PDB file with SEQRES, HELIX, SHEET and CRYST1 records, atoms N, CA, C and O in Angstrom:
SEQRES   1 A   88  MET GLY TRP VAL MET VAL GLY THR GLY VAL ALA LEU ALA          
SEQRES   2 A   88  GLY PHE TYR LEU LEU ILE ASN ASN ALA ASN GLY TRP ASN          
SEQRES   3 A   88  GLY PRO ASN LYS GLY GLU GLY MET VAL GLU ALA GLY ILE          
SEQRES   4 A   88  ALA ALA ILE VAL LEU SER THR PRO LEU PHE VAL ILE ALA          
SEQRES   5 A   88  GLY ALA ASN LYS ARG LYS GLY ARG LEU ALA LEU LYS GLY          
SEQRES   6 A   88  GLU PRO LEU THR SER ALA ILE THR PRO TYR ARG ASN TYR          
SEQRES   7 A   88  TYR PRO ALA PHE SER LEU SER ILE ASN LEU                      
HELIX    1 AA1 GLY A    2  ALA A   22  1                                  21    
HELIX    2 AA2 GLU A   32  ALA A   54  1                                  23    
SHEET    1 AA1 2 GLY A  59  LEU A  68  0                                        
SHEET    2 AA1 2 ASN A  77  ILE A  86 -1                                        
CRYST1    1.000    1.000    1.000  90.00  90.00  90.00 P 1           1          
ATOM      1  N   MET A   1     143.641  66.856  87.266  1.00  0.00           N  
ATOM      2  CA  MET A   1     144.730  67.164  88.159  1.00  0.00           C  
ATOM      3  C   MET A   1     144.459  66.616  89.556  1.00  0.00           C  
ATOM      4  O   MET A   1     145.378  66.253  90.290  1.00  0.00           O  
ATOM      5  N   GLY A   2     143.173  66.567  89.904  1.00  0.00           N  
ATOM      6  CA  GLY A   2     142.824  66.027  91.212  1.00  0.00           C  
ATOM      7  C   GLY A   2     143.202  64.563  91.344  1.00  0.00           C  
ATOM      8  O   GLY A   2     143.701  64.133  92.383  1.00  0.00           O  
ATOM      9  N   TRP A   3     142.960  63.794  90.278  1.00  0.00           N  
ATOM     10  CA  TRP A   3     143.316  62.371  90.328  1.00  0.00           C  
ATOM     11  C   TRP A   3     144.826  62.169  90.389  1.00  0.00           C  
ATOM     12  O   TRP A   3     145.299  61.206  90.992  1.00  0.00           O  
ATOM     13  N   VAL A   4     145.571  63.056  89.781  1.00  0.00           N  
ATOM     14  CA  VAL A   4     147.034  62.959  89.848  1.00  0.00           C  
ATOM     15  C   VAL A   4     147.501  63.180  91.275  1.00  0.00           C  
ATOM     16  O   VAL A   4     148.384  62.473  91.759  1.00  0.00           O  
ATOM     17  N   MET A   5     146.912  64.158  91.949  1.00  0.00           N  
ATOM     18  CA  MET A   5     147.289  64.433  93.336  1.00  0.00           C  
ATOM     19  C   MET A   5     146.906  63.268  94.257  1.00  0.00           C  
ATOM     20  O   MET A   5     147.678  62.891  95.138  1.00  0.00           O  
ATOM     21  N   VAL A   6     145.723  62.708  94.051  1.00  0.00           N  
ATOM     22  CA  VAL A   6     145.312  61.565  94.883  1.00  0.00           C  
ATOM     23  C   VAL A   6     146.231  60.377  94.640  1.00  0.00           C  
ATOM     24  O   VAL A   6     146.671  59.724  95.587  1.00  0.00           O  
ATOM     25  N   GLY A   7     146.521  60.098  93.381  1.00  0.00           N  
ATOM     26  CA  GLY A   7     147.411  58.976  93.060  1.00  0.00           C  
ATOM     27  C   GLY A   7     148.797  59.163  93.631  1.00  0.00           C  
ATOM     28  O   GLY A   7     149.400  58.210  94.124  1.00  0.00           O  
ATOM     29  N   THR A   8     149.312  60.384  93.570  1.00  0.00           N  
ATOM     30  CA  THR A   8     150.629  60.663  94.140  1.00  0.00           C  
ATOM     31  C   THR A   8     150.615  60.475  95.643  1.00  0.00           C  
ATOM     32  O   THR A   8     151.543  59.896  96.208  1.00  0.00           O  
ATOM     33  N   GLY A   9     149.572  60.958  96.294  1.00  0.00           N  
ATOM     34  CA  GLY A   9     149.483  60.809  97.746  1.00  0.00           C  
ATOM     35  C   GLY A   9     149.397  59.356  98.184  1.00  0.00           C  
ATOM     36  O   GLY A   9     150.049  58.949  99.146  1.00  0.00           O  
ATOM     37  N   VAL A  10     148.604  58.590  97.486  1.00  0.00           N  
ATOM     38  CA  VAL A  10     148.478  57.163  97.824  1.00  0.00           C  
ATOM     39  C   VAL A  10     149.784  56.432  97.548  1.00  0.00           C  
ATOM     40  O   VAL A  10     150.185  55.560  98.319  1.00  0.00           O  
ATOM     41  N   ALA A  11     150.451  56.786  96.447  1.00  0.00           N  
ATOM     42  CA  ALA A  11     151.729  56.139  96.126  1.00  0.00           C  
ATOM     43  C   ALA A  11     152.790  56.460  97.180  1.00  0.00           C  
ATOM     44  O   ALA A  11     153.542  55.576  97.590  1.00  0.00           O  
ATOM     45  N   LEU A  12     152.854  57.706  97.617  1.00  0.00           N  
ATOM     46  CA  LEU A  12     153.842  58.071  98.642  1.00  0.00           C  
ATOM     47  C   LEU A  12     153.584  57.327  99.948  1.00  0.00           C  
ATOM     48  O   LEU A  12     154.515  56.809 100.565  1.00  0.00           O  
ATOM     49  N   ALA A  13     152.334  57.276 100.364  1.00  0.00           N  
ATOM     50  CA  ALA A  13     152.018  56.548 101.595  1.00  0.00           C  
ATOM     51  C   ALA A  13     152.286  55.052 101.432  1.00  0.00           C  
ATOM     52  O   ALA A  13     152.749  54.395 102.364  1.00  0.00           O  
ATOM     53  N   GLY A  14     151.995  54.519 100.251  1.00  0.00           N  
ATOM     54  CA  GLY A  14     152.265  53.100 100.008  1.00  0.00           C  
ATOM     55  C   GLY A  14     153.749  52.779  99.996  1.00  0.00           C  
ATOM     56  O   GLY A  14     154.166  51.749 100.525  1.00  0.00           O  
ATOM     57  N   PHE A  15     154.547  53.650  99.396  1.00  0.00           N  
ATOM     58  CA  PHE A  15     155.999  53.439  99.402  1.00  0.00           C  
ATOM     59  C   PHE A  15     156.552  53.479 100.819  1.00  0.00           C  
ATOM     60  O   PHE A  15     157.457  52.714 101.153  1.00  0.00           O  
ATOM     61  N   TYR A  16     156.020  54.358 101.649  1.00  0.00           N  
ATOM     62  CA  TYR A  16     156.442  54.415 103.050  1.00  0.00           C  
ATOM     63  C   TYR A  16     156.169  53.079 103.740  1.00  0.00           C  
ATOM     64  O   TYR A  16     157.014  52.562 104.472  1.00  0.00           O  
ATOM     65  N   LEU A  17     154.984  52.532 103.499  1.00  0.00           N  
ATOM     66  CA  LEU A  17     154.649  51.243 104.110  1.00  0.00           C  
ATOM     67  C   LEU A  17     155.542  50.128 103.575  1.00  0.00           C  
ATOM     68  O   LEU A  17     155.974  49.268 104.343  1.00  0.00           O  
ATOM     69  N   LEU A  18     155.826  50.127 102.282  1.00  0.00           N  
ATOM     70  CA  LEU A  18     156.685  49.090 101.712  1.00  0.00           C  
ATOM     71  C   LEU A  18     158.123  49.177 102.227  1.00  0.00           C  
ATOM     72  O   LEU A  18     158.744  48.156 102.523  1.00  0.00           O  
ATOM     73  N   ILE A  19     158.643  50.386 102.332  1.00  0.00           N  
ATOM     74  CA  ILE A  19     160.024  50.563 102.803  1.00  0.00           C  
ATOM     75  C   ILE A  19     160.164  50.083 104.236  1.00  0.00           C  
ATOM     76  O   ILE A  19     161.108  49.363 104.560  1.00  0.00           O  
ATOM     77  N   ASN A  20     159.240  50.471 105.091  1.00  0.00           N  
ATOM     78  CA  ASN A  20     159.358  50.102 106.495  1.00  0.00           C  
ATOM     79  C   ASN A  20     158.905  48.682 106.776  1.00  0.00           C  
ATOM     80  O   ASN A  20     159.325  48.096 107.774  1.00  0.00           O  
ATOM     81  N   ASN A  21     158.062  48.112 105.929  1.00  0.00           N  
ATOM     82  CA  ASN A  21     157.674  46.724 106.091  1.00  0.00           C  
ATOM     83  C   ASN A  21     158.850  45.800 105.766  1.00  0.00           C  
ATOM     84  O   ASN A  21     158.985  44.732 106.363  1.00  0.00           O  
ATOM     85  N   ALA A  22     159.699  46.211 104.823  1.00  0.00           N  
ATOM     86  CA  ALA A  22     160.875  45.411 104.489  1.00  0.00           C  
ATOM     87  C   ALA A  22     161.854  45.365 105.667  1.00  0.00           C  
ATOM     88  O   ALA A  22     162.571  44.379 105.834  1.00  0.00           O  
ATOM     89  N   ASN A  23     161.887  46.422 106.482  1.00  0.00           N  
ATOM     90  CA  ASN A  23     162.756  46.460 107.662  1.00  0.00           C  
ATOM     91  C   ASN A  23     162.126  45.774 108.861  1.00  0.00           C  
ATOM     92  O   ASN A  23     162.787  45.625 109.889  1.00  0.00           O  
ATOM     93  N   GLY A  24     160.893  45.360 108.767  1.00  0.00           N  
ATOM     94  CA  GLY A  24     160.213  44.733 109.886  1.00  0.00           C  
ATOM     95  C   GLY A  24     159.802  45.733 110.945  1.00  0.00           C  
ATOM     96  O   GLY A  24     159.515  45.338 112.075  1.00  0.00           O  
ATOM     97  N   TRP A  25     159.764  47.004 110.623  1.00  0.00           N  
ATOM     98  CA  TRP A  25     159.386  48.076 111.537  1.00  0.00           C  
ATOM     99  C   TRP A  25     160.290  48.129 112.761  1.00  0.00           C  
ATOM    100  O   TRP A  25     159.891  48.638 113.809  1.00  0.00           O  
ATOM    101  N   ASN A  26     161.509  47.604 112.631  1.00  0.00           N  
ATOM    102  CA  ASN A  26     162.481  47.681 113.729  1.00  0.00           C  
ATOM    103  C   ASN A  26     163.412  48.856 113.488  1.00  0.00           C  
ATOM    104  O   ASN A  26     163.795  49.136 112.352  1.00  0.00           O  
ATOM    105  N   GLY A  27     163.763  49.519 114.535  1.00  0.00           N  
ATOM    106  CA  GLY A  27     164.686  50.643 114.401  1.00  0.00           C  
ATOM    107  C   GLY A  27     163.954  51.886 113.942  1.00  0.00           C  
ATOM    108  O   GLY A  27     162.724  51.941 113.978  1.00  0.00           O  
ATOM    109  N   PRO A  28     164.706  52.882 113.511  1.00  0.00           N  
ATOM    110  CA  PRO A  28     164.058  54.135 113.082  1.00  0.00           C  
ATOM    111  C   PRO A  28     163.324  53.939 111.755  1.00  0.00           C  
ATOM    112  O   PRO A  28     163.794  53.238 110.859  1.00  0.00           O  
ATOM    113  N   ASN A  29     162.184  54.564 111.660  1.00  0.00           N  
ATOM    114  CA  ASN A  29     161.401  54.491 110.422  1.00  0.00           C  
ATOM    115  C   ASN A  29     162.015  55.421 109.385  1.00  0.00           C  
ATOM    116  O   ASN A  29     162.422  56.540 109.698  1.00  0.00           O  
ATOM    117  N   LYS A  30     162.076  54.948 108.165  1.00  0.00           N  
ATOM    118  CA  LYS A  30     162.642  55.745 107.076  1.00  0.00           C  
ATOM    119  C   LYS A  30     161.526  56.389 106.277  1.00  0.00           C  
ATOM    120  O   LYS A  30     160.463  55.798 106.087  1.00  0.00           O  
ATOM    121  N   GLY A  31     161.771  57.589 105.817  1.00  0.00           N  
ATOM    122  CA  GLY A  31     160.847  58.271 104.924  1.00  0.00           C  
ATOM    123  C   GLY A  31     159.571  58.749 105.571  1.00  0.00           C  
ATOM    124  O   GLY A  31     158.505  58.663 104.962  1.00  0.00           O  
ATOM    125  N   GLU A  32     159.650  59.253 106.798  1.00  0.00           N  
ATOM    126  CA  GLU A  32     158.439  59.724 107.460  1.00  0.00           C  
ATOM    127  C   GLU A  32     157.835  60.932 106.744  1.00  0.00           C  
ATOM    128  O   GLU A  32     156.629  61.165 106.826  1.00  0.00           O  
ATOM    129  N   GLY A  33     158.648  61.674 106.065  1.00  0.00           N  
ATOM    130  CA  GLY A  33     158.131  62.813 105.306  1.00  0.00           C  
ATOM    131  C   GLY A  33     157.273  62.388 104.129  1.00  0.00           C  
ATOM    132  O   GLY A  33     156.456  63.166 103.635  1.00  0.00           O  
ATOM    133  N   MET A  34     157.458  61.148 103.676  1.00  0.00           N  
ATOM    134  CA  MET A  34     156.659  60.657 102.557  1.00  0.00           C  
ATOM    135  C   MET A  34     155.191  60.551 102.935  1.00  0.00           C  
ATOM    136  O   MET A  34     154.317  60.867 102.128  1.00  0.00           O  
ATOM    137  N   VAL A  35     154.916  60.109 104.152  1.00  0.00           N  
ATOM    138  CA  VAL A  35     153.531  59.987 104.586  1.00  0.00           C  
ATOM    139  C   VAL A  35     152.899  61.365 104.703  1.00  0.00           C  
ATOM    140  O   VAL A  35     151.766  61.574 104.268  1.00  0.00           O  
ATOM    141  N   GLU A  36     153.637  62.309 105.293  1.00  0.00           N  
ATOM    142  CA  GLU A  36     153.084  63.658 105.439  1.00  0.00           C  
ATOM    143  C   GLU A  36     152.844  64.304 104.080  1.00  0.00           C  
ATOM    144  O   GLU A  36     151.825  64.965 103.880  1.00  0.00           O  
ATOM    145  N   ALA A  37     153.766  64.119 103.155  1.00  0.00           N  
ATOM    146  CA  ALA A  37     153.587  64.674 101.811  1.00  0.00           C  
ATOM    147  C   ALA A  37     152.418  63.985 101.101  1.00  0.00           C  
ATOM    148  O   ALA A  37     151.675  64.637 100.368  1.00  0.00           O  
ATOM    149  N   GLY A  38     152.250  62.689 101.306  1.00  0.00           N  
ATOM    150  CA  GLY A  38     151.135  61.967 100.700  1.00  0.00           C  
ATOM    151  C   GLY A  38     149.795  62.428 101.225  1.00  0.00           C  
ATOM    152  O   GLY A  38     148.850  62.609 100.457  1.00  0.00           O  
ATOM    153  N   ILE A  39     149.707  62.618 102.533  1.00  0.00           N  
ATOM    154  CA  ILE A  39     148.453  63.098 103.118  1.00  0.00           C  
ATOM    155  C   ILE A  39     148.158  64.515 102.644  1.00  0.00           C  
ATOM    156  O   ILE A  39     147.012  64.850 102.346  1.00  0.00           O  
ATOM    157  N   ALA A  40     149.191  65.345 102.574  1.00  0.00           N  
ATOM    158  CA  ALA A  40     148.998  66.717 102.085  1.00  0.00           C  
ATOM    159  C   ALA A  40     148.517  66.712 100.632  1.00  0.00           C  
ATOM    160  O   ALA A  40     147.651  67.506 100.265  1.00  0.00           O  
ATOM    161  N   ALA A  41     149.071  65.829  99.810  1.00  0.00           N  
ATOM    162  CA  ALA A  41     148.644  65.760  98.405  1.00  0.00           C  
ATOM    163  C   ALA A  41     147.188  65.317  98.301  1.00  0.00           C  
ATOM    164  O   ALA A  41     146.443  65.833  97.469  1.00  0.00           O  
ATOM    165  N   ILE A  42     146.782  64.375  99.130  1.00  0.00           N  
ATOM    166  CA  ILE A  42     145.388  63.914  99.099  1.00  0.00           C  
ATOM    167  C   ILE A  42     144.453  65.022  99.554  1.00  0.00           C  
ATOM    168  O   ILE A  42     143.395  65.223  98.957  1.00  0.00           O  
ATOM    169  N   VAL A  43     144.831  65.744 100.605  1.00  0.00           N  
ATOM    170  CA  VAL A  43     143.978  66.823 101.106  1.00  0.00           C  
ATOM    171  C   VAL A  43     143.908  67.967 100.087  1.00  0.00           C  
ATOM    172  O   VAL A  43     142.842  68.544  99.875  1.00  0.00           O  
ATOM    173  N   LEU A  44     145.028  68.292  99.465  1.00  0.00           N  
ATOM    174  CA  LEU A  44     145.048  69.389  98.506  1.00  0.00           C  
ATOM    175  C   LEU A  44     144.357  69.046  97.185  1.00  0.00           C  
ATOM    176  O   LEU A  44     144.094  69.939  96.379  1.00  0.00           O  
ATOM    177  N   SER A  45     144.062  67.776  96.954  1.00  0.00           N  
ATOM    178  CA  SER A  45     143.354  67.411  95.731  1.00  0.00           C  
ATOM    179  C   SER A  45     141.869  67.740  95.819  1.00  0.00           C  
ATOM    180  O   SER A  45     141.204  67.838  94.788  1.00  0.00           O  
ATOM    181  N   THR A  46     141.338  67.913  97.016  1.00  0.00           N  
ATOM    182  CA  THR A  46     139.911  68.194  97.187  1.00  0.00           C  
ATOM    183  C   THR A  46     139.483  69.485  96.486  1.00  0.00           C  
ATOM    184  O   THR A  46     138.483  69.469  95.769  1.00  0.00           O  
ATOM    185  N   PRO A  47     140.202  70.609  96.664  1.00  0.00           N  
ATOM    186  CA  PRO A  47     139.775  71.806  95.919  1.00  0.00           C  
ATOM    187  C   PRO A  47     139.872  71.632  94.403  1.00  0.00           C  
ATOM    188  O   PRO A  47     139.098  72.238  93.661  1.00  0.00           O  
ATOM    189  N   LEU A  48     140.808  70.818  93.943  1.00  0.00           N  
ATOM    190  CA  LEU A  48     140.924  70.598  92.502  1.00  0.00           C  
ATOM    191  C   LEU A  48     139.718  69.843  91.961  1.00  0.00           C  
ATOM    192  O   LEU A  48     139.264  70.121  90.851  1.00  0.00           O  
ATOM    193  N   PHE A  49     139.194  68.895  92.725  1.00  0.00           N  
ATOM    194  CA  PHE A  49     137.979  68.195  92.310  1.00  0.00           C  
ATOM    195  C   PHE A  49     136.782  69.137  92.300  1.00  0.00           C  
ATOM    196  O   PHE A  49     135.932  69.048  91.414  1.00  0.00           O  
ATOM    197  N   VAL A  50     136.705  70.045  93.282  1.00  0.00           N  
ATOM    198  CA  VAL A  50     135.595  70.995  93.338  1.00  0.00           C  
ATOM    199  C   VAL A  50     135.643  71.936  92.137  1.00  0.00           C  
ATOM    200  O   VAL A  50     134.617  72.187  91.504  1.00  0.00           O  
ATOM    201  N   ILE A  51     136.824  72.454  91.821  1.00  0.00           N  
ATOM    202  CA  ILE A  51     136.975  73.347  90.674  1.00  0.00           C  
ATOM    203  C   ILE A  51     136.657  72.614  89.371  1.00  0.00           C  
ATOM    204  O   ILE A  51     136.017  73.172  88.480  1.00  0.00           O  
ATOM    205  N   ALA A  52     137.104  71.371  89.265  1.00  0.00           N  
ATOM    206  CA  ALA A  52     136.829  70.593  88.054  1.00  0.00           C  
ATOM    207  C   ALA A  52     135.334  70.347  87.886  1.00  0.00           C  
ATOM    208  O   ALA A  52     134.821  70.375  86.768  1.00  0.00           O  
ATOM    209  N   GLY A  53     134.636  70.105  88.990  1.00  0.00           N  
ATOM    210  CA  GLY A  53     133.192  69.903  88.901  1.00  0.00           C  
ATOM    211  C   GLY A  53     132.460  71.158  88.468  1.00  0.00           C  
ATOM    212  O   GLY A  53     131.462  71.082  87.751  1.00  0.00           O  
ATOM    213  N   ALA A  54     132.950  72.319  88.901  1.00  0.00           N  
ATOM    214  CA  ALA A  54     132.312  73.572  88.523  1.00  0.00           C  
ATOM    215  C   ALA A  54     132.552  73.896  87.053  1.00  0.00           C  
ATOM    216  O   ALA A  54     131.701  74.517  86.416  1.00  0.00           O  
ATOM    217  N   ASN A  55     133.682  73.493  86.509  1.00  0.00           N  
ATOM    218  CA  ASN A  55     134.030  73.820  85.133  1.00  0.00           C  
ATOM    219  C   ASN A  55     133.806  72.663  84.162  1.00  0.00           C  
ATOM    220  O   ASN A  55     134.246  72.722  83.014  1.00  0.00           O  
ATOM    221  N   LYS A  56     133.128  71.621  84.615  1.00  0.00           N  
ATOM    222  CA  LYS A  56     133.020  70.403  83.818  1.00  0.00           C  
ATOM    223  C   LYS A  56     132.312  70.625  82.479  1.00  0.00           C  
ATOM    224  O   LYS A  56     132.702  70.023  81.479  1.00  0.00           O  
ATOM    225  N   ARG A  57     131.313  71.446  82.438  1.00  0.00           N  
ATOM    226  CA  ARG A  57     130.500  71.606  81.233  1.00  0.00           C  
ATOM    227  C   ARG A  57     130.888  72.826  80.395  1.00  0.00           C  
ATOM    228  O   ARG A  57     130.192  73.148  79.432  1.00  0.00           O  
ATOM    229  N   LYS A  58     131.962  73.498  80.732  1.00  0.00           N  
ATOM    230  CA  LYS A  58     132.313  74.720  80.008  1.00  0.00           C  
ATOM    231  C   LYS A  58     133.068  74.451  78.715  1.00  0.00           C  
ATOM    232  O   LYS A  58     132.934  75.229  77.771  1.00  0.00           O  
ATOM    233  N   GLY A  59     133.831  73.418  78.631  1.00  0.00           N  
ATOM    234  CA  GLY A  59     134.601  73.129  77.429  1.00  0.00           C  
ATOM    235  C   GLY A  59     134.022  71.955  76.668  1.00  0.00           C  
ATOM    236  O   GLY A  59     133.455  71.035  77.258  1.00  0.00           O  
ATOM    237  N   ARG A  60     134.167  71.993  75.362  1.00  0.00           N  
ATOM    238  CA  ARG A  60     133.622  70.923  74.546  1.00  0.00           C  
ATOM    239  C   ARG A  60     134.566  70.657  73.378  1.00  0.00           C  
ATOM    240  O   ARG A  60     135.010  71.587  72.706  1.00  0.00           O  
ATOM    241  N   LEU A  61     134.864  69.404  73.145  1.00  0.00           N  
ATOM    242  CA  LEU A  61     135.678  68.989  72.008  1.00  0.00           C  
ATOM    243  C   LEU A  61     134.796  68.121  71.118  1.00  0.00           C  
ATOM    244  O   LEU A  61     134.194  67.155  71.586  1.00  0.00           O  
ATOM    245  N   ALA A  62     134.722  68.467  69.836  1.00  0.00           N  
ATOM    246  CA  ALA A  62     133.826  67.747  68.934  1.00  0.00           C  
ATOM    247  C   ALA A  62     134.559  67.423  67.638  1.00  0.00           C  
ATOM    248  O   ALA A  62     135.478  68.132  67.225  1.00  0.00           O  
ATOM    249  N   LEU A  63     134.138  66.358  67.023  1.00  0.00           N  
ATOM    250  CA  LEU A  63     134.612  65.981  65.699  1.00  0.00           C  
ATOM    251  C   LEU A  63     133.419  66.102  64.758  1.00  0.00           C  
ATOM    252  O   LEU A  63     132.421  65.396  64.900  1.00  0.00           O  
ATOM    253  N   LYS A  64     133.542  67.005  63.802  1.00  0.00           N  
ATOM    254  CA  LYS A  64     132.418  67.206  62.895  1.00  0.00           C  
ATOM    255  C   LYS A  64     132.913  67.432  61.476  1.00  0.00           C  
ATOM    256  O   LYS A  64     134.087  67.729  61.256  1.00  0.00           O  
ATOM    257  N   GLY A  65     132.018  67.291  60.528  1.00  0.00           N  
ATOM    258  CA  GLY A  65     132.361  67.483  59.125  1.00  0.00           C  
ATOM    259  C   GLY A  65     132.207  68.937  58.722  1.00  0.00           C  
ATOM    260  O   GLY A  65     131.133  69.518  58.875  1.00  0.00           O  
ATOM    261  N   GLU A  66     133.254  69.514  58.221  1.00  0.00           N  
ATOM    262  CA  GLU A  66     133.229  70.901  57.754  1.00  0.00           C  
ATOM    263  C   GLU A  66     133.229  70.913  56.226  1.00  0.00           C  
ATOM    264  O   GLU A  66     133.896  70.092  55.595  1.00  0.00           O  
ATOM    265  N   PRO A  67     132.483  71.843  55.635  1.00  0.00           N  
ATOM    266  CA  PRO A  67     132.434  71.889  54.166  1.00  0.00           C  
ATOM    267  C   PRO A  67     133.724  72.466  53.582  1.00  0.00           C  
ATOM    268  O   PRO A  67     134.326  73.385  54.137  1.00  0.00           O  
ATOM    269  N   LEU A  68     134.116  71.913  52.478  1.00  0.00           N  
ATOM    270  CA  LEU A  68     135.287  72.380  51.745  1.00  0.00           C  
ATOM    271  C   LEU A  68     134.848  72.700  50.327  1.00  0.00           C  
ATOM    272  O   LEU A  68     134.424  71.816  49.582  1.00  0.00           O  
ATOM    273  N   THR A  69     134.952  73.945  49.968  1.00  0.00           N  
ATOM    274  CA  THR A  69     134.615  74.336  48.605  1.00  0.00           C  
ATOM    275  C   THR A  69     135.883  74.825  47.909  1.00  0.00           C  
ATOM    276  O   THR A  69     136.750  75.450  48.519  1.00  0.00           O  
ATOM    277  N   SER A  70     135.960  74.527  46.651  1.00  0.00           N  
ATOM    278  CA  SER A  70     137.125  74.980  45.894  1.00  0.00           C  
ATOM    279  C   SER A  70     136.666  75.481  44.527  1.00  0.00           C  
ATOM    280  O   SER A  70     135.562  75.176  44.075  1.00  0.00           O  
ATOM    281  N   ALA A  71     137.513  76.237  43.894  1.00  0.00           N  
ATOM    282  CA  ALA A  71     137.173  76.778  42.575  1.00  0.00           C  
ATOM    283  C   ALA A  71     137.304  75.710  41.495  1.00  0.00           C  
ATOM    284  O   ALA A  71     136.750  75.864  40.406  1.00  0.00           O  
ATOM    285  N   ILE A  72     138.023  74.639  41.778  1.00  0.00           N  
ATOM    286  CA  ILE A  72     138.257  73.612  40.766  1.00  0.00           C  
ATOM    287  C   ILE A  72     137.061  72.676  40.645  1.00  0.00           C  
ATOM    288  O   ILE A  72     136.629  72.351  39.539  1.00  0.00           O  
ATOM    289  N   THR A  73     136.533  72.248  41.774  1.00  0.00           N  
ATOM    290  CA  THR A  73     135.401  71.318  41.731  1.00  0.00           C  
ATOM    291  C   THR A  73     134.123  72.075  42.075  1.00  0.00           C  
ATOM    292  O   THR A  73     134.115  72.877  43.008  1.00  0.00           O  
ATOM    293  N   PRO A  74     133.056  71.834  41.344  1.00  0.00           N  
ATOM    294  CA  PRO A  74     131.816  72.587  41.577  1.00  0.00           C  
ATOM    295  C   PRO A  74     131.003  72.069  42.764  1.00  0.00           C  
ATOM    296  O   PRO A  74     130.062  72.744  43.180  1.00  0.00           O  
ATOM    297  N   TYR A  75     131.315  70.936  43.310  1.00  0.00           N  
ATOM    298  CA  TYR A  75     130.534  70.378  44.406  1.00  0.00           C  
ATOM    299  C   TYR A  75     131.325  70.517  45.717  1.00  0.00           C  
ATOM    300  O   TYR A  75     132.530  70.768  45.708  1.00  0.00           O  
ATOM    301  N   ARG A  76     130.629  70.350  46.819  1.00  0.00           N  
ATOM    302  CA  ARG A  76     131.231  70.499  48.138  1.00  0.00           C  
ATOM    303  C   ARG A  76     131.731  69.157  48.649  1.00  0.00           C  
ATOM    304  O   ARG A  76     131.062  68.131  48.524  1.00  0.00           O  
ATOM    305  N   ASN A  77     132.885  69.192  49.208  1.00  0.00           N  
ATOM    306  CA  ASN A  77     133.421  68.031  49.920  1.00  0.00           C  
ATOM    307  C   ASN A  77     133.398  68.336  51.410  1.00  0.00           C  
ATOM    308  O   ASN A  77     133.482  69.492  51.826  1.00  0.00           O  
ATOM    309  N   TYR A  78     133.287  67.308  52.181  1.00  0.00           N  
ATOM    310  CA  TYR A  78     133.329  67.464  53.635  1.00  0.00           C  
ATOM    311  C   TYR A  78     134.560  66.750  54.164  1.00  0.00           C  
ATOM    312  O   TYR A  78     134.893  65.646  53.731  1.00  0.00           O  
ATOM    313  N   TYR A  79     135.221  67.391  55.096  1.00  0.00           N  
ATOM    314  CA  TYR A  79     136.399  66.789  55.704  1.00  0.00           C  
ATOM    315  C   TYR A  79     136.241  66.809  57.210  1.00  0.00           C  
ATOM    316  O   TYR A  79     135.608  67.719  57.745  1.00  0.00           O  
ATOM    317  N   PRO A  80     136.797  65.829  57.911  1.00  0.00           N  
ATOM    318  CA  PRO A  80     136.662  65.812  59.370  1.00  0.00           C  
ATOM    319  C   PRO A  80     137.538  66.896  59.999  1.00  0.00           C  
ATOM    320  O   PRO A  80     138.662  67.145  59.563  1.00  0.00           O  
ATOM    321  N   ALA A  81     136.988  67.531  61.036  1.00  0.00           N  
ATOM    322  CA  ALA A  81     137.717  68.578  61.721  1.00  0.00           C  
ATOM    323  C   ALA A  81     137.395  68.522  63.212  1.00  0.00           C  
ATOM    324  O   ALA A  81     136.256  68.267  63.601  1.00  0.00           O  
ATOM    325  N   PHE A  82     138.408  68.764  64.041  1.00  0.00           N  
ATOM    326  CA  PHE A  82     138.203  68.875  65.481  1.00  0.00           C  
ATOM    327  C   PHE A  82     137.793  70.297  65.815  1.00  0.00           C  
ATOM    328  O   PHE A  82     138.332  71.256  65.262  1.00  0.00           O  
ATOM    329  N   SER A  83     136.860  70.423  66.701  1.00  0.00           N  
ATOM    330  CA  SER A  83     136.376  71.730  67.119  1.00  0.00           C  
ATOM    331  C   SER A  83     136.479  71.821  68.628  1.00  0.00           C  
ATOM    332  O   SER A  83     136.028  70.918  69.332  1.00  0.00           O  
ATOM    333  N   LEU A  84     137.059  72.886  69.133  1.00  0.00           N  
ATOM    334  CA  LEU A  84     137.164  73.122  70.578  1.00  0.00           C  
ATOM    335  C   LEU A  84     136.436  74.415  70.889  1.00  0.00           C  
ATOM    336  O   LEU A  84     136.784  75.472  70.362  1.00  0.00           O  
ATOM    337  N   SER A  85     135.431  74.334  71.741  1.00  0.00           N  
ATOM    338  CA  SER A  85     134.715  75.536  72.149  1.00  0.00           C  
ATOM    339  C   SER A  85     134.746  75.631  73.670  1.00  0.00           C  
ATOM    340  O   SER A  85     134.530  74.646  74.375  1.00  0.00           O  
ATOM    341  N   ILE A  86     135.018  76.829  74.156  1.00  0.00           N  
ATOM    342  CA  ILE A  86     135.090  77.071  75.594  1.00  0.00           C  
ATOM    343  C   ILE A  86     134.101  78.181  75.922  1.00  0.00           C  
ATOM    344  O   ILE A  86     134.244  79.308  75.447  1.00  0.00           O  
ATOM    345  N   ASN A  87     133.113  77.868  76.723  1.00  0.00           N  
ATOM    346  CA  ASN A  87     132.127  78.863  77.149  1.00  0.00           C  
ATOM    347  C   ASN A  87     132.620  79.520  78.431  1.00  0.00           C  
ATOM    348  O   ASN A  87     132.786  78.861  79.458  1.00  0.00           O  
ATOM    349  N   LEU A  88     132.846  80.798  78.360  1.00  0.00           N  
ATOM    350  CA  LEU A  88     133.345  81.516  79.540  1.00  0.00           C  
ATOM    351  C   LEU A  88     132.254  82.252  80.252  1.00  0.00           C  
ATOM    352  O   LEU A  88     132.508  82.906  81.264  1.00  0.00           O  
TER     353      LEU A  88                                                      
END                                                                             
C-alpha cells in the first residue's frame, strides 16, 4: 500500500508539471491542489512502509504437497496445495 501511495503522489505532481508546462507557465497555474495532494500522499505513505516492515515476516504463503488417501486406492497420492499461515 505504501508503494501505491508513493506512485499516486508522484503521478499527481508529475501531471501538475505536465499540465502547466503545456501552458508555458503563463497565466494562472491549473491544478495546484494536485501538488498538495501528491505531497500529502507521499508523506502519508511513510507510516505504511513502517507498518509493512514490522509485519513483513508474520505471513507466509507456501506451495506444498499434501497427502491424499482414499478408500479405493491403497497407496497415497500427493497433490499440490497452497498454504497460508499468519503468525499473530
